[in-house]
C-alpha positions, 0 to 999 in steps of 0.5 A: 522656804523652810519646811517647818514653817510651811508645815505649820502653815498647812496644819493651821490651814487644816484646823482653821480653813478646813475645820478639821479636828485637833485629832486630824491635825495631830495625825497629819502632823505625825504622817508628814513629819515621818516623811520629812524626817526620813527624807531629810526634807529641808524645803519644799524643793526637796520633795522629789519623786525619788524621795517619795519613792524611797519613803514608800518603799520604807513604809512597805517594808515596815513591821509592826511590834508583832512582826506583821507587815505594815497594812496597806490602809495604814500606808495610805494615810501617809501618802494621802497626807503627803498628797494633800500637803502638796496640793496646798503648796501648789495652790499657794504658788509654791513650785512643787511636783504635781500631787496627781503623780503620786498614786495611792496604794491599792487597798483590798476591799474592806471586810465588814464584820457583823453579827446575825440579826437574831443575835442583835435581837437578843442583844437588845433584849438583854437589858432587863430591869427598871433601874437607872443603869438598865434603862440607860443601857437599853436606851443606848443600844436602841439608839445605836441601832435606830440611828447608826451613830458613831460612838463619839456621836452618841456620847455627844448627844444632849438630853433636850430632844424632841421625842415626838418628832423622833429626829436628832441633828448630829454633828459628825466628822468634819463638823458636818451636821446631819439628821438621824431618826429614832424608831418607836422602840428607841423613842420609848426606851429614851423616854423611860430612861429620862423619866428616871433621871433626877439630875440636871446634867446636859448630856443625854447619856450619863456615866454612873458610879458603880455603887448600889445607889449610883450617882451621876458623874458626867457625860458617858464616854466611849469606853463605857459604851464599849464595855456595856455592849461587851457585857450585854453581848456575853449576857445574850450568849453571843459567841463573837466579840461585839463592838459598837461599830458592829451595830452601825454596820447592822443599821446600814445592812438592815436599811439596804436589805430593806430596799433603801438606796445607797445615797440615802444610807450614805446620808444617814451614816454621814459618809463623805463619799458614797464609795465608803458606803459601798462596802456594805453592798456585798452583804446585801445584794439579794438580787444576785442571791436570787439569780444564783438560786434560780439559775445555777446548776439547772442542767445537772437535774 
């Protein structure tokens, strides 16, 4: 069958049946079109082991605009999309090569960049003042650390929440719902911030004009959150660049170092696979640290 029609059916399936976001659909289309164009693919029968091997070789040799090699993680996005496309075709009785024959690139263990806990405390304390903007920023920082939310999840929160219970239902990746919790400091910060609000905007966190008497101009956007975190990090004297996802990393490592089990942290972060959560374990294995301290070099006296 014409590959264009099959591609459209697959992308529709992703969006409708698998409930993937428009952005995911857009990315999958880009990855698959790159393969179809490179291999001159006209029908599903043209998707052969040789065509895939040549495409992978091309990916491995690609250079970025800065002259760097194409990252293994970036290469894997194309191969994952291709494997899933083949799974869809096989499931719908098209005669195609088995997707299991396509091995994914071996990706180095991801390194997590975090700041020291003392730096975090200085960051959270950097939001001074009782004006609306300062109170909003304080509430944002405390909420991020209390919940480990992704920046997009934070921006999508609505203001009508039960602060007494301190629970939030969040719609995360793949449209999946999960429960997150507000610590006492986060609840107090949100309460103080909401008391200052006089608008009727539905969003919990709002964008404000830069004037002396700021006006509400709608829901806050990720770029604004990134800028305010950068601003307060500099104000707190933190040398490295701080981004919102660092606070999410700190949320996870703080739980694990406090004794939380990996599966619970997985649920709180909204990770589909526990393997994603395992990237934090090399930062938090206090047991290995104690073993090393107790037994390393004992014969040296």
